Residue frames as qw, qx, qy, qz and C-alpha x, y, z in Angstrom:
[[0.921, -0.376, 0.097, -0.014, -72.59, 22.24, -45.54],
 [0.138, -0.809, 0.558, 0.125, -68.86, 21.96, -44.80],
 [0.752, 0.384, -0.534, -0.051, -66.54, 19.49, -46.50],
 [0.741, -0.525, 0.400, -0.126, -65.42, 16.56, -44.28],
 [0.496, 0.557, -0.666, -0.030, -62.17, 14.68, -44.96],
 [0.883, -0.339, 0.274, -0.177, -61.78, 11.10, -43.77],
 [0.304, 0.634, -0.710, -0.025, -58.44, 9.29, -43.81],
 [0.953, -0.200, 0.155, -0.166, -58.25, 5.50, -43.64],
 [0.060, 0.649, -0.756, -0.058, -54.67, 4.19, -43.27],
 [0.949, -0.001, 0.174, -0.262, -54.50, 0.46, -44.21],
 [0.114, 0.562, -0.806, -0.149, -52.16, -2.44, -44.76],
 [0.273, 0.093, -0.946, -0.146, -53.12, -5.91, -46.06],
 [0.207, 0.266, 0.789, -0.513, -56.67, -5.80, -44.82],
 [0.195, -0.055, -0.499, -0.843, -58.92, -5.55, -47.89],
 [0.351, -0.427, -0.819, -0.156, -61.74, -7.58, -46.32],
 [0.296, -0.587, -0.521, 0.544, -61.91, -5.29, -43.29],
 [0.106, -0.287, 0.069, 0.950, -61.29, -1.94, -44.97],
 [0.109, -0.312, -0.704, -0.628, -64.23, -2.56, -47.31],
 [0.317, -0.676, -0.658, 0.100, -66.61, -2.23, -44.33],
 [0.306, -0.547, -0.180, 0.758, -64.93, 0.95, -43.20],
 [0.066, -0.031, 0.438, 0.896, -65.19, 2.50, -46.68],
 [0.196, -0.479, -0.743, -0.424, -68.82, 1.61, -47.05],
 [0.332, -0.668, -0.555, 0.369, -69.65, 3.12, -43.63],
 [0.182, -0.418, 0.041, 0.889, -68.18, 6.46, -44.73],
 [0.057, -0.089, -0.606, -0.788, -69.93, 6.53, -48.13],
 [0.310, -0.523, -0.747, -0.269, -73.28, 5.72, -46.49],
 [0.185, -0.256, -0.472, 0.823, -73.17, 8.59, -44.05],
 [0.086, 0.778, 0.622, 0.020, -76.44, 10.57, -43.68],
 [0.254, -0.581, 0.006, 0.773, -74.45, 13.81, -43.62],
 [0.510, 0.776, 0.365, -0.068, -75.80, 16.15, -46.34],
 [0.061, 0.888, -0.347, -0.295, -72.47, 17.88, -47.04],
 [0.732, 0.540, -0.416, -0.013, -69.57, 16.61, -49.07],
 [0.758, -0.515, 0.394, 0.067, -67.21, 13.88, -47.84],
 [0.541, 0.656, -0.527, -0.030, -63.80, 13.13, -49.31],
 [0.896, -0.363, 0.254, -0.030, -62.39, 9.72, -48.37],
 [0.344, 0.733, -0.587, -0.006, -58.70, 8.96, -48.73],
 [0.981, -0.182, 0.061, 0.026, -57.40, 5.37, -48.53],
 [0.114, 0.812, -0.572, 0.032, -53.66, 5.37, -47.77],
 [0.992, -0.036, 0.054, -0.107, -52.39, 1.88, -48.49],
 [0.001, 0.721, -0.693, -0.033, -49.01, 0.30, -47.76],
 [0.925, -0.013, 0.343, -0.164, -49.99, -3.30, -48.57],
 [0.293, -0.447, 0.744, 0.401, -47.54, -5.66, -50.27],
 [0.318, 0.289, 0.848, 0.309, -50.15, -6.54, -52.87],
 [0.120, -0.060, -0.275, -0.952, -52.79, -4.77, -55.04],
 [0.162, -0.452, -0.877, -0.030, -55.92, -6.26, -53.43],
 [0.072, -0.648, -0.450, 0.610, -56.91, -3.08, -51.63],
 [0.047, 0.357, -0.317, -0.877, -56.33, -0.98, -54.76],
 [0.169, -0.184, -0.828, -0.503, -58.60, -3.28, -56.80],
 [0.142, -0.570, -0.762, 0.271, -61.20, -3.07, -54.06],
 [0.041, -0.576, -0.159, 0.801, -61.12, 0.76, -54.09],
 [0.057, 0.145, -0.577, -0.802, -61.49, 0.78, -57.86],
 [0.087, -0.394, -0.898, -0.176, -64.86, -0.93, -57.40],
 [0.063, -0.701, -0.498, 0.506, -66.29, 2.03, -55.57],
 [0.306, 0.560, 0.386, 0.667, -67.57, 4.86, -57.76],
 [0.089, -0.067, -0.246, 0.963, -67.63, 8.50, -56.87],
 [0.036, -0.668, -0.739, -0.076, -71.18, 9.52, -55.93],
 [0.026, -0.786, -0.147, -0.600, -72.79, 12.91, -55.50],
 [0.378, -0.806, 0.236, -0.390, -71.12, 14.54, -52.54],
 [0.840, -0.403, 0.364, 0.022, -69.01, 11.44, -51.98],
 [0.582, 0.699, -0.415, 0.003, -65.50, 11.07, -53.45],
 [0.882, -0.382, 0.249, 0.118, -63.02, 8.30, -52.81],
 [0.370, 0.813, -0.448, 0.025, -59.28, 8.52, -53.51],
 [0.965, -0.186, 0.031, 0.183, -56.73, 5.69, -53.37],
 [0.138, 0.872, -0.458, 0.103, -53.12, 6.57, -52.55],
 [0.953, 0.008, -0.231, 0.195, -50.42, 3.93, -52.63],
 [0.328, -0.858, 0.394, -0.022, -47.63, 4.36, -50.09],
 [0.867, 0.381, -0.304, 0.105, -44.65, 2.65, -51.79],
 [0.425, 0.489, -0.525, 0.552, -42.08, 3.67, -49.23],
 [0.649, -0.656, -0.042, -0.382, -43.69, 2.83, -45.90],
 [0.355, 0.376, -0.747, 0.417, -41.37, 2.11, -43.05],
 [0.022, 0.115, 0.778, -0.617, -43.85, 2.23, -40.18],
 [0.020, 0.592, 0.802, 0.080, -47.64, 2.01, -39.81],
 [0.088, -0.754, -0.288, 0.583, -47.75, 5.67, -38.72],
 [0.216, -0.193, 0.474, 0.831, -46.36, 6.67, -42.11],
 [0.037, 0.477, 0.765, 0.432, -49.82, 6.19, -43.64],
 [0.188, -0.823, -0.458, 0.278, -51.26, 8.66, -41.16],
 [0.276, -0.562, 0.147, 0.766, -48.57, 11.21, -41.96],
 [0.134, 0.074, 0.676, 0.721, -49.20, 10.89, -45.70],
 [0.072, -0.627, -0.753, -0.184, -52.95, 11.00, -45.17],
 [0.224, -0.715, -0.324, 0.578, -52.75, 14.19, -43.10],
 [0.194, -0.297, 0.351, 0.866, -51.42, 16.01, -46.13],
 [0.037, -0.305, -0.739, -0.600, -54.62, 15.35, -48.04],
 [0.115, -0.634, -0.666, 0.375, -56.92, 16.86, -45.42],
 [0.115, 0.177, 0.217, 0.953, -58.66, 19.87, -46.93],
 [0.330, -0.639, -0.604, -0.344, -62.12, 19.81, -45.37],
 [0.265, -0.677, 0.199, -0.657, -63.24, 22.03, -42.50],
 [0.747, -0.410, 0.413, -0.321, -63.71, 18.87, -40.43],
 [0.616, 0.429, -0.656, -0.081, -61.74, 15.65, -40.58],
 [0.779, -0.429, 0.390, -0.240, -60.92, 12.35, -38.90],
 [0.188, 0.389, -0.895, -0.112, -58.75, 9.27, -39.03],
 [0.873, -0.078, 0.107, -0.469, -60.58, 5.95, -39.23],
 [0.357, -0.395, 0.843, 0.076, -58.87, 2.64, -38.47],
 [0.388, 0.219, -0.694, -0.565, -59.23, 0.18, -41.32],
 [0.286, -0.174, -0.942, 0.014, -60.96, -2.42, -39.12],
 [0.083, 0.397, 0.581, -0.706, -63.46, 0.04, -37.57],
 [0.043, 0.420, 0.621, 0.661, -66.67, 1.49, -39.07],
 [0.113, 0.031, 0.269, -0.956, -69.09, 4.31, -38.42],
 [0.247, 0.553, 0.759, -0.241, -72.81, 4.35, -37.78],
 [0.327, 0.602, 0.502, 0.528, -74.69, 6.28, -40.56],
 [0.157, -0.938, -0.253, -0.179, -75.45, 9.31, -38.36],
 [0.713, -0.380, -0.118, 0.577, -71.92, 9.72, -36.98],
 [0.387, 0.129, 0.142, 0.902, -70.56, 12.59, -39.09],
 [0.183, -0.656, -0.377, -0.628, -73.87, 14.52, -39.13],
 [0.622, -0.712, -0.325, 0.033, -74.19, 14.23, -35.36],
 [0.685, -0.310, -0.073, 0.655, -70.59, 15.13, -34.68],
 [0.263, 0.332, 0.229, 0.876, -70.60, 18.18, -36.97],
 [0.341, -0.723, -0.364, -0.478, -73.87, 19.47, -35.44],
 [0.705, -0.618, -0.257, 0.235, -72.46, 18.96, -31.94],
 [0.592, -0.075, -0.003, 0.802, -69.25, 20.75, -32.71],
 [0.041, 0.496, 0.273, 0.823, -71.21, 23.71, -34.03],
 [0.507, -0.693, -0.358, -0.368, -73.77, 23.80, -31.25],
 [0.748, -0.596, -0.142, 0.254, -71.27, 23.29, -28.42],
 [0.203, 0.938, -0.248, 0.129, -68.55, 25.41, -30.03],
 [0.698, -0.509, 0.482, 0.147, -65.83, 22.81, -29.56],
 [0.229, 0.650, -0.633, -0.354, -62.90, 21.59, -31.74],
 [0.252, 0.183, -0.945, -0.096, -63.48, 17.83, -31.26],
 [0.791, -0.169, 0.108, -0.578, -66.33, 15.40, -30.69],
 [0.135, 0.303, -0.942, 0.044, -65.51, 11.91, -29.37],
 [0.764, -0.152, -0.271, -0.565, -68.12, 9.15, -29.53],
 [0.671, -0.291, 0.644, -0.224, -68.62, 6.15, -27.30],
 [0.374, 0.373, -0.756, -0.386, -67.96, 2.87, -29.13],
 [0.952, -0.057, 0.125, -0.274, -69.36, -0.60, -29.53],
 [0.108, -0.589, 0.794, 0.109, -66.56, -3.20, -29.17],
 [0.921, 0.211, -0.103, -0.311, -66.86, -6.18, -31.42],
 [0.385, -0.539, 0.747, 0.056, -64.65, -9.07, -30.30],
 [0.886, 0.365, -0.103, -0.267, -63.91, -11.64, -32.96],
 [0.140, -0.585, 0.799, -0.005, -61.30, -14.13, -31.81],
 [0.441, 0.146, -0.848, -0.255, -61.05, -17.79, -32.66],
 [0.307, -0.235, -0.879, 0.280, -62.47, -18.71, -29.26],
 [0.029, -0.558, -0.522, 0.645, -64.56, -15.63, -28.48],
 [0.054, 0.351, 0.475, 0.805, -67.13, -13.69, -30.50],
 [0.173, -0.693, -0.631, 0.303, -69.19, -11.07, -28.76],
 [0.141, 0.616, 0.187, 0.752, -70.37, -7.45, -28.95],
 [0.341, -0.480, -0.511, 0.626, -70.11, -5.09, -26.06],
 [0.122, 0.771, 0.381, 0.495, -72.38, -2.15, -26.70],
 [0.215, -0.908, 0.074, -0.353, -71.54, 1.30, -25.23],
 [0.799, 0.092, -0.439, 0.400, -68.16, 0.01, -24.11],
 [0.285, 0.150, -0.409, 0.854, -67.32, 3.07, -22.02],
 [0.244, -0.724, -0.620, 0.178, -69.49, 4.31, -19.16],
 [0.253, -0.059, 0.019, 0.965, -69.49, 7.92, -20.16],
 [0.158, 0.755, 0.562, -0.300, -72.03, 10.82, -20.31],
 [0.373, 0.744, 0.274, 0.482, -72.67, 13.60, -22.76],
 [0.323, -0.929, -0.069, 0.170, -70.60, 16.65, -21.90],
 [0.307, 0.858, -0.354, 0.210, -67.52, 18.77, -22.21],
 [0.873, -0.079, -0.344, 0.337, -64.44, 16.80, -21.13],
 [0.300, -0.929, 0.177, -0.122, -62.69, 18.33, -18.15],
 [0.332, 0.626, -0.667, 0.230, -58.98, 18.03, -17.38],
 [0.502, -0.368, 0.640, -0.449, -59.91, 16.23, -14.19],
 [0.927, 0.185, 0.183, -0.270, -61.47, 13.42, -16.27],
 [0.691, 0.592, -0.396, 0.124, -58.28, 13.06, -18.24],
 [0.084, -0.594, 0.682, -0.417, -56.29, 12.96, -15.01],
 [0.754, -0.154, 0.495, -0.404, -58.55, 10.17, -13.71],
 [0.905, 0.399, -0.086, -0.118, -58.02, 8.28, -16.94],
 [0.496, 0.642, -0.517, 0.272, -54.25, 8.55, -16.73],
 [0.034, -0.484, 0.688, -0.539, -53.73, 8.16, -12.99],
 [0.525, -0.076, 0.644, -0.551, -56.76, 6.06, -11.85],
 [0.058, -0.002, 0.932, 0.357, -57.53, 4.01, -14.99],
 [0.459, 0.499, 0.479, -0.557, -61.06, 5.41, -15.40],
 [0.564, 0.362, 0.669, 0.321, -62.68, 5.03, -18.87],
 [0.232, 0.728, -0.077, -0.640, -62.33, 7.38, -21.76],
 [0.826, 0.485, 0.271, 0.095, -62.56, 6.52, -25.52],
 [0.334, -0.685, 0.373, 0.529, -59.06, 6.93, -26.91],
 [0.608, 0.229, 0.629, 0.427, -59.24, 5.42, -30.40],
 [0.020, -0.318, 0.247, 0.915, -58.83, 8.00, -33.14],
 [0.066, -0.321, -0.829, -0.453, -61.74, 6.28, -34.92],
 [0.184, -0.651, -0.685, 0.270, -64.05, 7.80, -32.27],
 [0.168, -0.638, -0.142, 0.738, -63.11, 11.44, -32.92],
 [0.412, 0.687, 0.388, 0.456, -64.12, 14.06, -35.47],
 [0.392, -0.567, -0.110, 0.716, -62.27, 17.42, -35.32],
 [0.295, 0.932, -0.036, -0.206, -61.83, 20.74, -36.87],
 [0.881, 0.385, -0.061, 0.267, -59.15, 20.06, -39.43],
 [0.258, 0.764, -0.358, 0.471, -56.70, 22.68, -38.34],
 [0.550, -0.604, 0.443, -0.369, -56.88, 21.42, -34.74],
 [0.988, 0.002, 0.157, -0.012, -56.48, 17.80, -35.81],
 [0.723, 0.539, -0.183, 0.393, -53.34, 18.60, -37.82],
 [0.086, -0.768, 0.402, -0.490, -51.93, 20.79, -34.98],
 [0.757, -0.447, 0.386, -0.278, -52.52, 17.95, -32.47],
 [0.976, 0.199, 0.047, 0.073, -51.31, 15.17, -34.76],
 [0.617, 0.597, -0.271, 0.435, -47.98, 16.79, -35.67],
 [0.276, -0.708, 0.449, -0.469, -47.42, 17.78, -32.06],
 [0.914, -0.256, 0.257, -0.183, -47.84, 14.10, -31.11],
 [0.878, 0.416, -0.144, 0.190, -45.16, 13.09, -33.57],
 [0.070, 0.808, -0.467, 0.352, -42.52, 14.79, -31.44],
 [0.549, -0.387, 0.704, -0.231, -42.63, 11.75, -29.14],
 [0.609, 0.396, -0.516, -0.454, -41.93, 9.39, -31.99],
 [0.064, 0.233, -0.962, 0.128, -41.00, 6.25, -30.14],
 [0.377, 0.285, 0.748, -0.466, -44.60, 5.79, -28.93],
 [0.535, 0.562, 0.034, -0.630, -46.28, 7.33, -32.01],
 [0.336, 0.437, -0.740, -0.387, -44.42, 5.05, -34.45],
 [0.019, 0.056, 0.987, -0.149, -46.01, 2.11, -32.57],
 [0.321, -0.423, -0.506, -0.679, -49.39, 3.89, -32.98],
 [0.506, -0.553, -0.615, 0.245, -49.81, 4.21, -29.22],
 [0.317, -0.488, -0.270, 0.767, -50.54, 7.45, -27.37],
 [0.047, -0.049, 0.310, 0.948, -51.10, 9.70, -30.39],
 [0.257, -0.494, -0.722, -0.411, -54.81, 8.70, -30.61],
 [0.416, -0.674, -0.503, 0.346, -55.32, 9.82, -27.01],
 [0.338, -0.319, 0.023, 0.885, -53.26, 12.89, -27.67],
 [0.011, -0.222, -0.510, -0.831, -55.34, 13.93, -30.63],
 [0.324, -0.606, -0.681, -0.256, -58.75, 13.39, -29.02],
 [0.481, -0.753, -0.392, 0.218, -57.90, 15.24, -25.84],
 [0.459, 0.088, 0.047, 0.883, -55.43, 17.91, -27.00],
 [0.126, -0.588, -0.295, -0.743, -58.40, 20.38, -27.23],
 [0.614, -0.683, -0.393, 0.039, -59.12, 19.81, -23.54],
 [0.659, -0.372, -0.092, 0.647, -55.70, 21.17, -22.70],
 [0.289, 0.103, 0.227, 0.924, -55.50, 24.05, -25.17],
 [0.168, 0.364, 0.397, -0.825, -59.02, 25.24, -24.29],
 [0.342, 0.127, -0.498, -0.787, -60.73, 24.62, -27.68],
 [0.661, -0.046, 0.407, -0.628, -62.80, 21.81, -26.17],
 [0.241, 0.054, -0.940, -0.234, -63.55, 18.08, -26.59],
 [0.651, -0.099, 0.173, -0.732, -67.19, 17.03, -26.28],
 [0.076, -0.124, 0.989, -0.030, -67.92, 13.44, -25.26],
 [0.664, -0.006, -0.280, -0.693, -70.99, 11.57, -26.66],
 [0.523, -0.220, 0.754, -0.332, -72.44, 8.72, -24.61],
 [0.860, 0.363, 0.207, -0.295, -74.17, 7.14, -27.62],
 [0.558, -0.278, 0.662, 0.416, -71.97, 4.65, -29.51],
 [0.577, 0.739, 0.014, -0.348, -71.75, 5.94, -33.13],
 [0.328, 0.652, -0.674, -0.108, -68.52, 4.03, -33.85],
 [0.985, -0.119, 0.060, -0.106, -67.85, 0.32, -33.99],
 [0.024, -0.746, 0.666, -0.003, -64.40, -0.95, -33.03],
 [0.931, 0.163, -0.306, -0.116, -63.22, -4.36, -34.27],
 [0.360, -0.662, 0.644, -0.132, -61.04, -6.50, -32.01],
 [0.941, 0.245, -0.187, -0.140, -59.69, -9.49, -33.94],
 [0.922, -0.224, 0.049, 0.311, -56.77, -11.87, -33.59],
 [0.637, 0.284, 0.063, 0.714, -54.48, -9.43, -35.43],
 [0.159, -0.952, -0.171, -0.199, -55.48, -6.36, -33.44],
 [0.468, 0.519, -0.369, 0.613, -52.37, -4.32, -32.72],
 [0.351, -0.608, 0.283, -0.654, -53.67, -3.02, -29.41],
 [0.889, -0.321, 0.118, -0.305, -54.54, -6.46, -28.10],
 [0.944, 0.135, -0.148, 0.262, -51.22, -8.01, -29.08],
 [0.331, 0.528, -0.377, 0.685, -49.05, -5.54, -27.17],
 [0.414, -0.302, -0.679, 0.526, -48.60, -5.41, -23.42],
 [0.158, -0.869, -0.434, -0.178, -51.12, -3.13, -21.80],
 [0.514, -0.691, -0.070, 0.504, -48.41, -1.62, -19.69],
 [0.429, -0.023, 0.368, 0.824, -46.55, -0.36, -22.77],
 [0.027, 0.643, 0.527, 0.554, -49.76, 1.31, -24.03],
 [0.410, -0.845, -0.331, 0.086, -50.44, 2.88, -20.67],
 [0.539, -0.418, 0.094, 0.726, -46.88, 4.26, -20.56],
 [0.284, 0.258, 0.449, 0.807, -47.42, 5.94, -23.95],
 [0.199, -0.797, -0.476, -0.314, -50.68, 7.51, -22.72],
 [0.546, -0.720, -0.189, 0.385, -48.88, 8.70, -19.64],
 [0.490, -0.194, 0.238, 0.816, -46.08, 10.28, -21.64],
 [0.103, 0.530, 0.516, 0.665, -48.59, 11.90, -24.04],
 [0.371, -0.838, -0.399, -0.038, -50.34, 13.33, -20.97],
 [0.568, -0.542, -0.014, 0.620, -47.05, 14.68, -19.55],
 [0.365, 0.142, 0.374, 0.841, -46.27, 16.39, -22.81],
 [0.074, -0.697, -0.494, -0.515, -49.65, 18.17, -22.86],
 [0.460, -0.827, -0.276, 0.165, -49.48, 19.43, -19.24],
 [0.547, -0.395, 0.152, 0.722, -45.98, 20.75, -19.93],
 [0.290, 0.324, 0.489, 0.756, -46.90, 22.24, -23.31],
 [0.189, -0.705, -0.401, -0.554, -49.89, 24.11, -21.93],
 [0.131, 0.291, -0.533, 0.784, -48.49, 24.72, -18.42],
 [0.636, -0.463, -0.438, -0.435, -51.41, 22.98, -16.72],
 [0.233, -0.507, 0.588, -0.586, -51.55, 23.23, -12.93],
 [0.815, -0.140, -0.534, -0.174, -51.72, 19.68, -11.58],
 [0.046, -0.566, 0.588, -0.576, -50.48, 20.52, -8.06],
 [0.737, -0.277, 0.362, -0.499, -52.94, 18.25, -6.25],
 [0.980, 0.179, 0.052, -0.063, -51.80, 15.30, -8.37],
 [0.301, 0.809, -0.501, 0.066, -48.09, 16.17, -8.58],
 [0.440, -0.475, 0.748, -0.150, -46.91, 13.47, -6.12],
 [0.815, 0.177, 0.538, -0.122, -48.78, 10.71, -7.94],
 [0.663, 0.741, -0.100, -0.033, -47.51, 11.90, -11.37],
 [0.052, 0.778, -0.616, 0.108, -43.91, 12.09, -10.11],
 [0.609, -0.286, 0.721, -0.168, -44.19, 8.67, -8.49],
 [0.857, 0.380, 0.336, -0.094, -45.54, 7.02, -11.62],
 [0.491, 0.813, -0.309, 0.033, -42.84, 8.62, -13.80],
 [0.223, -0.658, 0.701, -0.159, -40.25, 7.28, -11.26],
 [0.770, -0.051, 0.617, -0.152, -41.63, 3.73, -11.31],
 [0.790, 0.605, 0.091, -0.035, -41.49, 3.69, -15.12],
 [0.233, 0.836, -0.485, 0.106, -37.92, 4.96, -14.96],
 [0.479, -0.467, 0.728, -0.148, -36.93, 2.20, -12.57],
 [0.853, 0.240, 0.449, -0.114, -38.55, -0.46, -14.78],
 [0.603, 0.778, -0.167, -0.056, -36.66, 0.95, -17.78],
 [0.156, -0.720, 0.676, -0.009, -33.34, -0.03, -16.19],
 [0.504, -0.129, 0.854, -0.029, -34.33, -3.70, -16.61],
 [0.582, 0.527, 0.617, 0.039, -36.26, -3.36, -19.89],
 [0.290, -0.184, 0.373, 0.862, -34.72, -1.78, -22.98],
 [0.056, 0.500, 0.686, 0.526, -38.06, -1.55, -24.71],
 [0.254, -0.858, -0.420, 0.154, -39.45, 0.63, -21.94],
 [0.434, -0.535, 0.081, 0.721, -36.33, 2.72, -21.91],
 [0.261, 0.166, 0.524, 0.794, -36.79, 3.59, -25.62],
 [0.072, -0.718, -0.635, -0.278, -40.28, 4.89, -24.89],
 [0.365, -0.737, -0.300, 0.484, -39.25, 7.44, -22.26],
 [0.395, 0.777, 0.136, 0.471, -39.02, 10.91, -23.81],
 [0.346, 0.127, -0.314, 0.875, -37.09, 13.91, -22.56],
 [0.334, -0.745, -0.497, -0.295, -39.41, 15.20, -19.90],
 [0.062, 0.464, -0.359, 0.807, -39.20, 18.03, -17.41],
 [0.741, -0.509, -0.217, -0.380, -40.28, 16.29, -14.25],
 [0.224, -0.585, 0.684, -0.374, -38.98, 15.51, -10.84],
 [0.741, 0.000, -0.660, -0.121, -38.45, 11.78, -10.22],
 [0.171, -0.345, 0.721, -0.577, -39.28, 10.52, -6.74],
 [0.502, -0.218, -0.821, -0.162, -40.88, 7.32, -5.37],
 [0.463, -0.434, 0.244, -0.733, -43.57, 7.78, -2.72],
 [0.028, 0.142, -0.963, 0.227, -43.37, 4.88, -0.30],
 [0.464, 0.228, 0.573, -0.635, -47.07, 5.07, 0.66],
 [0.674, 0.478, -0.161, -0.540, -48.20, 4.89, -2.99],
 [0.350, 0.425, -0.826, -0.118, -45.73, 2.10, -3.71],
 [0.153, -0.028, 0.913, -0.377, -47.03, -0.06, -0.83],
 [0.563, 0.355, 0.352, -0.658, -50.65, 0.66, -1.79],
 [0.632, 0.493, -0.386, -0.458, -50.13, -0.38, -5.39],
 [0.189, 0.331, -0.923, 0.057, -48.19, -3.44, -4.36],
 [0.350, 0.110, 0.794, -0.484, -51.06, -4.59, -2.11],
 [0.640, 0.442, 0.081, -0.624, -53.59, -3.99, -4.90],
 [0.521, 0.469, -0.648, -0.298, -51.60, -6.09, -7.35],
 [0.014, 0.193, -0.951, 0.242, -51.18, -8.87, -4.82],
 [0.507, 0.234, 0.568, -0.604, -54.91, -8.94, -4.12],
 [0.663, 0.495, -0.200, -0.524, -55.69, -9.16, -7.83],
 [0.354, 0.397, -0.843, -0.083, -53.23, -12.03, -8.31],
 [0.197, -0.023, 0.888, -0.415, -54.75, -13.89, -5.39],
 [0.621, 0.353, 0.296, -0.634, -58.29, -13.41, -6.79],
 [0.640, 0.498, -0.431, -0.396, -57.26, -14.75, -10.18],
 [0.173, 0.323, -0.926, 0.095, -55.41, -17.71, -8.67],
 [0.382, 0.115, 0.751, -0.526, -58.47, -18.61, -6.61],
 [0.653, 0.463, 0.039, -0.598, -60.71, -18.24, -9.67],
 [0.489, 0.478, -0.690, -0.239, -58.43, -20.51, -11.74]]
């Protein structure tokens, strides 16, 4: 059975990371698992917590203190250097795995001959005013992900699991995708875009990403969730730029969608003239900028209808 490396980057979340650690150590996978906790907390609570866990047969846990962290992504960069298993994954410190996750993902990668397996997720909302669980958050089916599905996700807002917690990959492919994502650092340093980039990089390079409809990963959404405390538009821009990088990197033919891609890039460019934060996110990209009037009017009408619906509802 192949060695699996799991990296959990964390900062000041000992109560949450405990659950993530336990979920890895309790995997039903019969092979060896090495778990690395990369911690940039300003206290020693997480270190003390990790010291309570003992290495078990085929389960080893390592604590690494990041004393010089500047950005959250630094923990990922440090963690990537410890990956030595044939398969590996990043796991967010507030997420956790179902016991069968690694076993199922490894078996699927072997049987389907793919470089990545991405699971559906259960979303657990835990806010001061809302506590609920949404099982099977994404409406997806088992199968090899096609480029057209990724296009629909980027251009038409269809659903795809993007969190890096959902994916398990062949290690060489994970490191290749991760370090490629770092080239667009303005988004990656905010931890946006690179998760999508990693999960679906194999779709574009031909090594394959297989989607699993069963939810084998649990994603926590609390008051301090980074994703929920940032404007959705900023996140969608980072996904879009990650997508542009991949179609350029692998010279993907998107002729039938070219107008829509160029229009969206142009609209982001226009918005960047009035918003410095957006301007910082835009990478050097080889794309023609042009606004398509028909698409502009259609999108404007859609937004107006949504606003009217919400105002009536309120």
